[in-house]
N, CA, C and O atoms as a Tinker XYZ file with bonds, in Angstrom:
   372  protein
     1  N     -1.249000  105.533000   85.997000    73     2
     2  CA    -0.937000  104.339000   85.234000    64     1     3
     3  C     -0.052000  104.711000   84.052000    63     2     4     5
     4  O     -0.281000  105.713000   83.375000    81     3
     5  N      0.953000  103.891000   83.820000    73     3     6
     6  CA     1.863000  104.126000   82.706000    64     5     7
     7  C      1.209000  103.699000   81.399000    63     6     8     9
     8  O      0.310000  102.857000   81.383000    81     7
     9  N      1.672000  104.290000   80.310000    73     7    10
    10  CA     1.187000  103.936000   78.988000    64     9    11
    11  C      1.759000  102.587000   78.583000    63    10    12    13
    12  O      2.941000  102.315000   78.790000    81    11
    13  N      0.920000  101.755000   78.011000    73    11    14
    14  CA     1.350000  100.431000   77.555000    64    13    15
    15  C      1.573000  100.504000   76.048000    63    14    16    17
    16  O      0.683000  100.899000   75.295000    81    15
    17  N      2.761000  100.121000   75.625000    73    15    18
    18  CA     3.117000  100.148000   74.213000    64    17    19
    19  C      3.090000   98.731000   73.652000    63    18    20    21
    20  O      3.659000   97.809000   74.237000    81    19
    21  N      2.427000   98.568000   72.520000    73    19    22
    22  CA     2.394000   97.257000   71.847000    64    21    23
    23  C      3.749000   97.045000   71.175000    63    22    24    25
    24  O      4.353000   97.981000   70.652000    81    23
    25  N      4.216000   95.786000   71.200000    73    23    26
    26  CA     5.501000   95.457000   70.591000    64    25    27
    27  C      5.379000   94.110000   69.892000    63    26    28    29
    28  O      4.658000   93.223000   70.350000    81    27
    29  N      6.084000   93.970000   68.787000    73    27    30
    30  CA     6.135000   92.690000   68.082000    64    29    31
    31  C      7.189000   91.818000   68.757000    63    30    32    33
    32  O      8.201000   92.331000   69.234000    81    31
    33  N      6.964000   90.507000   68.801000    73    31    34
    34  CA     7.903000   89.609000   69.497000    64    33    35
    35  C      9.307000   89.674000   68.901000    63    34    36    37
    36  O     10.288000   89.450000   69.611000    81    35
    37  N      9.418000   89.976000   67.609000    73    35    38
    38  CA    10.727000   90.066000   66.957000    64    37    39
    39  C     11.562000   91.236000   67.497000    63    38    40    41
    40  O     12.788000   91.221000   67.387000    81    39
    41  N     10.904000   92.248000   68.081000    73    39    42
    42  CA    11.608000   93.426000   68.589000    64    41    43
    43  C     11.977000   93.317000   70.068000    63    42    44    45
    44  O     12.685000   94.179000   70.589000    81    43
    45  N     11.512000   92.280000   70.746000    73    43    46
    46  CA    11.785000   92.132000   72.183000    64    45    47
    47  C     13.278000   91.945000   72.442000    63    46    48    49
    48  O     13.789000   92.406000   73.462000    81    47
    49  N     13.978000   91.278000   71.534000    73    47    50
    50  CA    15.411000   91.036000   71.734000    64    49    51
    51  C     16.227000   92.328000   71.747000    63    50    52    53
    52  O     17.375000   92.323000   72.192000    81    51
    53  N     15.658000   93.425000   71.272000    73    51    54
    54  CA    16.348000   94.723000   71.295000    64    53    55
    55  C     16.230000   95.423000   72.645000    63    54    56    57
    56  O     16.908000   96.423000   72.881000    81    55
    57  N     15.377000   94.910000   73.533000    73    55    58
    58  CA    15.153000   95.549000   74.832000    64    57    59
    59  C     16.162000   95.061000   75.865000    63    58    60    61
    60  O     16.715000   93.968000   75.746000    81    59
    61  N     16.388000   95.884000   76.869000    73    59    62
    62  CA    17.208000   95.509000   78.026000    64    61    63
    63  C     16.258000   95.285000   79.198000    63    62    64    65
    64  O     15.258000   95.988000   79.347000    81    63
    65  N     16.588000   94.289000   80.032000    73    63    66
    66  CA    15.740000   93.965000   81.177000    64    65    67
    67  C     16.504000   94.122000   82.476000    63    66    68    69
    68  O     17.718000   93.925000   82.533000    81    67
    69  N     15.772000   94.479000   83.510000    73    67    70
    70  CA    16.337000   94.632000   84.851000    64    69    71
    71  C     16.238000   93.306000   85.596000    63    70    72    73
    72  O     15.435000   92.448000   85.232000    81    71
    73  N     17.039000   93.138000   86.621000    73    71    74
    74  CA    16.957000   91.950000   87.484000    64    73    75
    75  C     15.894000   92.140000   88.567000    63    74    76    77
    76  O     15.602000   91.215000   89.324000    81    75
    77  N     15.319000   93.340000   88.639000    73    75    78
    78  CA    14.327000   93.694000   89.650000    64    77    79
    79  C     13.019000   92.940000   89.433000    63    78    80    81
    80  O     12.578000   92.768000   88.297000    81    79
    81  N     12.402000   92.492000   90.522000    73    79    82
    82  CA    11.088000   91.839000   90.478000    64    81    83
    83  C     10.017000   92.922000   90.369000    63    82    84    85
    84  O      9.972000   93.835000   91.193000    81    83
    85  N      9.149000   92.824000   89.349000    73    83    86
    86  CA     8.127000   93.851000   89.140000    64    85    87
    87  C      6.884000   93.641000   89.994000    63    86    88    89
    88  O      6.112000   94.577000   90.201000    81    87
    89  N      6.679000   92.419000   90.494000    73    87    90
    90  CA     5.529000   92.136000   91.354000    64    89    91
    91  C      6.001000   91.979000   92.799000    63    90    92    93
    92  O      6.819000   91.109000   93.096000    81    91
    93  N      5.488000   92.816000   93.690000    73    91    94
    94  CA     5.909000   92.783000   95.084000    64    93    95
    95  C      5.093000   91.802000   95.922000    63    94    96    97
    96  O      5.567000   91.320000   96.951000    81    95
    97  N      3.883000   91.508000   95.490000    73    95    98
    98  CA     2.966000   90.647000   96.236000    64    97    99
    99  C      3.201000   89.169000   95.911000    63    98   100   101
   100  O      3.243000   88.799000   94.738000    81    99
   101  N      3.355000   88.331000   96.922000    73    99   102
   102  CA     3.600000   86.900000   96.741000    64   101   103
   103  C      2.456000   86.221000   95.979000    63   102   104   105
   104  O      2.703000   85.373000   95.122000    81   103
   105  N      1.224000   86.586000   96.282000    73   103   106
   106  CA     0.073000   85.981000   95.583000    64   105   107
   107  C      0.070000   86.363000   94.104000    63   106   108   109
   108  O     -0.298000   85.550000   93.257000    81   107
   109  N      0.474000   87.586000   93.790000    73   107   110
   110  CA     0.546000   88.016000   92.392000    64   109   111
   111  C      1.624000   87.223000   91.649000    63   110   112   113
   112  O      1.438000   86.882000   90.480000    81   111
   113  N      2.749000   86.925000   92.310000    73   111   114
   114  CA     3.808000   86.122000   91.692000    64   113   115
   115  C      3.336000   84.681000   91.462000    63   114   116   117
   116  O      3.662000   84.077000   90.440000    81   115
   117  N      2.575000   84.136000   92.405000    73   115   118
   118  CA     2.032000   82.780000   92.229000    64   117   119
   119  C      1.039000   82.721000   91.077000    63   118   120   121
   120  O      1.039000   81.772000   90.293000    81   119
   121  N      0.186000   83.750000   90.982000    73   119   122
   122  CA    -0.782000   83.814000   89.881000    64   121   123
   123  C     -0.052000   83.904000   88.540000    63   122   124   125
   124  O     -0.441000   83.255000   87.568000    81   123
   125  N      1.010000   84.715000   88.496000    73   123   126
   126  CA     1.799000   84.848000   87.264000    64   125   127
   127  C      2.385000   83.486000   86.867000    63   126   128   129
   128  O      2.334000   83.109000   85.696000    81   127
   129  N      2.935000   82.752000   87.828000    73   127   130
   130  CA     3.515000   81.432000   87.543000    64   129   131
   131  C      2.448000   80.478000   87.005000    63   130   132   133
   132  O      2.692000   79.748000   86.044000    81   131
   133  N      1.267000   80.486000   87.625000    73   131   134
   134  CA     0.165000   79.646000   87.164000    64   133   135
   135  C     -0.255000   80.042000   85.751000    63   134   136   137
   136  O     -0.444000   79.181000   84.892000    81   135
   137  N     -0.402000   81.350000   85.511000    73   135   138
   138  CA    -0.817000   81.840000   84.194000    64   137   139
   139  C      0.213000   81.507000   83.119000    63   138   140   141
   140  O     -0.157000   81.219000   81.981000    81   139
   141  N      1.500000   81.543000   83.462000    73   139   142
   142  CA     2.542000   81.195000   82.494000    64   141   143
   143  C      2.498000   79.714000   82.143000    63   142   144   145
   144  O      2.676000   79.348000   80.981000    81   143
   145  N      2.263000   78.860000   83.131000    73   143   146
   146  CA     2.152000   77.427000   82.850000    64   145   147
   147  C      0.923000   77.142000   81.987000    63   146   148   149
   148  O      0.969000   76.300000   81.090000    81   147
   149  N     -0.159000   77.837000   82.257000    73   147   150
   150  CA    -1.378000   77.699000   81.456000    64   149   151
   151  C     -1.109000   78.168000   80.020000    63   150   152   153
   152  O     -1.534000   77.522000   79.062000    81   151
   153  N     -0.401000   79.297000   79.878000    73   151   154
   154  CA    -0.071000   79.829000   78.553000    64   153   155
   155  C      0.808000   78.854000   77.783000    63   154   156   157
   156  O      0.654000   78.698000   76.571000    81   155
   157  N      1.727000   78.198000   78.481000    73   155   158
   158  CA     2.592000   77.203000   77.840000    64   157   159
   159  C      1.762000   76.028000   77.331000    63   158   160   161
   160  O      1.967000   75.559000   76.211000    81   159
   161  N      0.830000   75.554000   78.148000    73   159   162
   162  CA    -0.043000   74.448000   77.734000    64   161   163
   163  C     -0.889000   74.856000   76.527000    63   162   164   165
   164  O     -1.028000   74.084000   75.578000    81   163
   165  N     -1.446000   76.044000   76.560000    73   163   166
   166  CA    -2.257000   76.527000   75.432000    64   165   167
   167  C     -1.408000   76.644000   74.172000    63   166   168   169
   168  O     -1.863000   76.304000   73.079000    81   167
   169  N     -0.177000   77.126000   74.323000    73   167   170
   170  CA     0.701000   77.298000   73.172000    64   169   171
   171  C      1.121000   75.978000   72.556000    63   170   172   173
   172  O      1.142000   75.841000   71.333000    81   171
   173  N      1.454000   75.006000   73.393000    73   171   174
   174  CA     1.939000   73.726000   72.880000    64   173   175
   175  C      0.826000   72.828000   72.381000    63   174   176   177
   176  O      1.005000   72.115000   71.394000    81   175
   177  N     -0.315000   72.848000   73.039000    73   175   178
   178  CA    -1.405000   71.957000   72.654000    64   177   179
   179  C     -2.317000   72.549000   71.582000    63   178   180   181
   180  O     -2.712000   71.861000   70.641000    81   179
   181  N     -2.648000   73.830000   71.735000    73   179   182
   182  CA    -3.638000   74.436000   70.846000    64   181   183
   183  C     -3.086000   75.525000   69.932000    63   182   184   185
   184  O     -3.809000   76.070000   69.097000    81   183
   185  N     -1.797000   75.839000   70.094000    73   183   186
   186  CA    -1.167000   76.925000   69.325000    64   185   187
   187  C     -1.891000   78.260000   69.566000    63   186   188   189
   188  O     -1.950000   79.111000   68.678000    81   187
   189  N     -2.437000   78.427000   70.771000    73   187   190
   190  CA    -3.162000   79.647000   71.122000    64   189   191
   191  C     -2.204000   80.730000   71.590000    63   190   192   193
   192  O     -1.177000   80.453000   72.209000    81   191
   193  N     -2.561000   81.962000   71.282000    73   191   194
   194  CA    -1.756000   83.109000   71.714000    64   193   195
   195  C     -2.295000   83.666000   73.029000    63   194   196   197
   196  O     -3.479000   83.543000   73.342000    81   195
   197  N     -1.391000   84.281000   73.785000    73   195   198
   198  CA    -1.756000   85.007000   74.995000    64   197   199
   199  C     -1.157000   86.403000   74.895000    63   198   200   201
   200  O     -0.298000   86.667000   74.054000    81   199
   201  N     -1.620000   87.284000   75.757000    73   199   202
   202  CA    -1.065000   88.634000   75.818000    64   201   203
   203  C     -0.216000   88.738000   77.073000    63   202   204   205
   204  O     -0.696000   88.499000   78.180000    81   203
   205  N      1.045000   89.095000   76.894000    73   203   206
   206  CA     1.971000   89.256000   78.017000    64   205   207
   207  C      2.287000   90.734000   78.169000    63   206   208   209
   208  O      2.701000   91.393000   77.215000    81   207
   209  N      2.088000   91.250000   79.378000    73   207   210
   210  CA     2.438000   92.631000   79.705000    64   209   211
   211  C      3.695000   92.576000   80.555000    63   210   212   213
   212  O      3.739000   91.875000   81.565000    81   211
   213  N      4.722000   93.319000   80.145000    73   211   214
   214  CA     6.001000   93.261000   80.847000    64   213   215
   215  C      6.678000   94.628000   80.881000    63   214   216   217
   216  O      6.276000   95.560000   80.185000    81   215
   217  N      7.716000   94.718000   81.711000    73   215   218
   218  CA     8.433000   95.972000   81.925000    64   217   219
   219  C      9.903000   95.785000   81.558000    63   218   220   221
   220  O     10.498000   94.756000   81.877000    81   219
   221  N     10.495000   96.791000   80.880000    73   219   222
   222  CA    11.918000   96.693000   80.555000    64   221   223
   223  C     12.752000   97.406000   81.621000    63   222   224   225
   224  O     12.212000   97.843000   82.637000    81   223
   225  N     14.047000   97.526000   81.398000    73   223   226
   226  CA    14.954000   98.110000   82.392000    64   225   227
   227  C     14.680000   99.600000   82.639000    63   226   228   229
   228  O     15.011000  100.123000   83.702000    81   227
   229  N     14.076000  100.279000   81.658000    73   227   230
   230  CA    13.765000  101.702000   81.817000    64   229   231
   231  C     12.381000  101.912000   82.434000    63   230   232   233
   232  O     11.891000  103.039000   82.503000    81   231
   233  N     11.754000  100.820000   82.881000    73   231   234
   234  CA    10.413000  100.802000   83.476000    64   233   235
   235  C      9.313000  101.201000   82.497000    63   234   236   237
   236  O      8.241000  101.652000   82.901000    81   235
   237  N      9.588000  101.031000   81.215000    73   235   238
   238  CA     8.593000  101.231000   80.178000    64   237   239
   239  C      7.794000   99.938000   80.078000    63   238   240   241
   240  O      8.368000   98.852000   80.156000    81   239
   241  N      6.480000  100.037000   79.907000    73   239   242
   242  CA     5.615000   98.855000   79.877000    64   241   243
   243  C      5.232000   98.516000   78.434000    63   242   244   245
   244  O      4.812000   99.377000   77.661000    81   243
   245  N      5.391000   97.236000   78.101000    73   243   246
   246  CA     5.086000   96.730000   76.766000    64   245   247
   247  C      4.072000   95.602000   76.859000    63   246   248   249
   248  O      3.884000   94.982000   77.906000    81   247
   249  N      3.420000   95.359000   75.712000    73   247   250
   250  CA     2.465000   94.264000   75.621000    64   249   251
   251  C      2.697000   93.545000   74.300000    63   250   252   253
   252  O      2.821000   94.176000   73.251000    81   251
   253  N      2.754000   92.209000   74.362000    73   251   254
   254  CA     2.964000   91.407000   73.164000    64   253   255
   255  C      1.931000   90.283000   73.132000    63   254   256   257
   256  O      1.621000   89.677000   74.159000    81   255
   257  N      1.406000   90.016000   71.942000    73   255   258
   258  CA     0.497000   88.894000   71.748000    64   257   259
   259  C      1.314000   87.805000   71.066000    63   258   260   261
   260  O      1.806000   87.993000   69.953000    81   259
   261  N      1.457000   86.660000   71.742000    73   259   262
   262  CA     2.366000   85.634000   71.252000    64   261   263
   263  C      2.001000   84.259000   71.780000    63   262   264   265
   264  O      1.148000   84.122000   72.657000    81   263
   265  N      2.654000   83.246000   71.239000    73   263   266
   266  CA     2.526000   81.881000   71.720000    64   265   267
   267  C      3.684000   81.593000   72.660000    63   266   268   269
   268  O      4.838000   81.843000   72.310000    81   267
   269  N      3.401000   81.075000   73.840000    73   267   270
   270  CA     4.448000   80.705000   74.800000    64   269   271
   271  C      4.836000   79.252000   74.528000    63   270   272   273
   272  O      3.994000   78.358000   74.602000    81   271
   273  N      6.115000   79.018000   74.214000    73   271   274
   274  CA     6.579000   77.668000   73.920000    64   273   275
   275  C      7.092000   76.962000   75.163000    63   274   276   277
   276  O      6.897000   75.756000   75.318000    81   275
   277  N      7.751000   77.707000   76.055000    73   275   278
   278  CA     8.295000   77.075000   77.262000    64   277   279
   279  C      8.366000   78.097000   78.387000    63   278   280   281
   280  O      8.607000   79.281000   78.155000    81   279
   281  N      8.151000   77.620000   79.615000    73   279   282
   282  CA     8.238000   78.457000   80.802000    64   281   283
   283  C      9.234000   77.825000   81.757000    63   282   284   285
   284  O      9.100000   76.661000   82.137000    81   283
   285  N     10.235000   78.606000   82.142000    73   283   286
   286  CA    11.213000   78.153000   83.114000    64   285   287
   287  C     11.094000   78.969000   84.385000    63   286   288   289
   288  O     10.181000   79.785000   84.518000    81   287
   289  N     12.000000   78.759000   85.312000    73   287   290
   290  CA    11.946000   79.519000   86.568000    64   289   291
   291  C     12.412000   80.949000   86.382000    63   290   292   293
   292  O     12.034000   81.829000   87.155000    81   291
   293  N     13.240000   81.195000   85.354000    73   291   294
   294  CA    13.770000   82.540000   85.151000    64   293   295
   295  C     13.332000   83.202000   83.849000    63   294   296   297
   296  O     13.253000   84.429000   83.778000    81   295
   297  N     13.047000   82.402000   82.815000    73   295   298
   298  CA    12.705000   82.966000   81.510000    64   297   299
   299  C     11.510000   82.263000   80.890000    63   298   300   301
   300  O     11.206000   81.114000   81.210000    81   299
   301  N     10.831000   82.992000   79.983000    73   299   302
   302  CA     9.750000   82.454000   79.172000    64   301   303
   303  C     10.244000   82.475000   77.731000    63   302   304   305
   304  O     10.726000   83.505000   77.259000    81   303
   305  N     10.131000   81.351000   77.027000    73   303   306
   306  CA    10.580000   81.248000   75.641000    64   305   307
   307  C      9.399000   81.420000   74.694000    63   306   308   309
   308  O      8.357000   80.779000   74.836000    81   307
   309  N      9.597000   82.307000   73.726000    73   307   310
   310  CA     8.603000   82.562000   72.690000    64   309   311
   311  C      9.169000   82.066000   71.363000    63   310   312   313
   312  O     10.282000   81.543000   71.321000    81   311
   313  N      8.419000   82.225000   70.289000    73   311   314
   314  CA     8.922000   81.878000   68.958000    64   313   315
   315  C     10.122000   82.758000   68.616000    63   314   316   317
   316  O     10.360000   83.775000   69.267000    81   315
   317  N     10.863000   82.365000   67.605000    73   315   318
   318  CA    11.992000   83.150000   67.069000    64   317   319
   319  C     13.119000   83.336000   68.075000    63   318   320   321
   320  O     13.781000   84.374000   68.064000    81   319
   321  N     13.352000   82.351000   68.949000    73   319   322
   322  CA    14.418000   82.449000   69.956000    64   321   323
   323  C     14.336000   83.727000   70.774000    63   322   324   325
   324  O     15.354000   84.369000   71.032000    81   323
   325  N     13.146000   84.092000   71.177000    73   323   326
   326  CA    12.913000   85.287000   71.975000    64   325   327
   327  C     12.594000   84.869000   73.402000    63   326   328   329
   328  O     11.838000   83.924000   73.630000    81   327
   329  N     13.177000   85.581000   74.360000    73   327   330
   330  CA    12.997000   85.265000   75.777000    64   329   331
   331  C     12.624000   86.513000   76.559000    63   330   332   333
   332  O     13.107000   87.606000   76.266000    81   331
   333  N     11.758000   86.344000   77.560000    73   331   334
   334  CA    11.395000   87.422000   78.491000    64   333   335
   335  C     11.682000   86.914000   79.889000    63   334   336   337
   336  O     11.245000   85.818000   80.242000    81   335
   337  N     12.413000   87.689000   80.708000    73   335   338
   338  CA    12.631000   87.257000   82.093000    64   337   339
   339  C     11.310000   87.228000   82.868000    63   338   340   341
   340  O     10.513000   88.161000   82.767000    81   339
   341  N     11.080000   86.177000   83.627000    73   339   342
   342  CA     9.836000   86.037000   84.372000    64   341   343
   343  C      9.654000   87.216000   85.341000    63   342   344   345
   344  O      8.540000   87.711000   85.510000    81   343
   345  N     10.738000   87.660000   85.973000    73   343   346
   346  CA    10.631000   88.749000   86.946000    64   345   347
   347  C     10.215000   90.076000   86.325000    63   346   348   349
   348  O      9.897000   91.015000   87.055000    81   347
   349  N     10.209000   90.183000   84.985000    73   347   350
   350  CA     9.784000   91.408000   84.307000    64   349   351
   351  C      8.322000   91.378000   83.872000    63   350   352   353
   352  O      7.789000   92.390000   83.417000    81   351
   353  N      7.674000   90.228000   84.009000    73   351   354
   354  CA     6.297000   90.063000   83.526000    64   353   355
   355  C      5.310000   90.539000   84.583000    63   354   356   357
   356  O      5.329000   90.089000   85.729000    81   355
   357  N      4.445000   91.464000   84.166000    73   355   358
   358  CA     3.419000   92.014000   85.050000    64   357   359
   359  C      2.137000   91.201000   85.013000    63   358   360   361
   360  O      1.483000   91.011000   86.038000    81   359
   361  N      1.775000   90.714000   83.808000    73   359   362
   362  CA     0.482000   90.044000   83.657000    64   361   363
   363  C      0.481000   89.156000   82.418000    63   362   364   365
   364  O      1.151000   89.439000   81.425000    81   363
   365  N     -0.292000   88.072000   82.505000    73   363   366
   366  CA    -0.481000   87.154000   81.362000    64   365   367
   367  C     -1.980000   86.962000   81.193000    63   366   368   369
   368  O     -2.661000   86.522000   82.120000    81   367
   369  N     -2.493000   87.289000   80.020000    73   367   370
   370  CA    -3.928000   87.120000   79.730000    64   369   371
   371  C     -4.120000   86.167000   78.569000    63   370   372
   372  O     -5.254000   85.896000   78.173000    81   371
């Protein structure tokens, strides 16, 4: 297992992301989509934070605790005009 590094949402914009899909299993991708929609609802209705685990272009794994403002088919929008590509997200808790 790779080491997971904590990152502040303000520093995510300094990272580079790959176009590669990090989840190979179709059910895992469906669960991620469901979890992202749930995180968006929690963020907009209750201002609750979630933990997002994601991978950058160098395959380094990061974790951020943040509020999800919007979820699209390709990107997730966080506060401070920060975006994470959906295909880079490993897990949403």
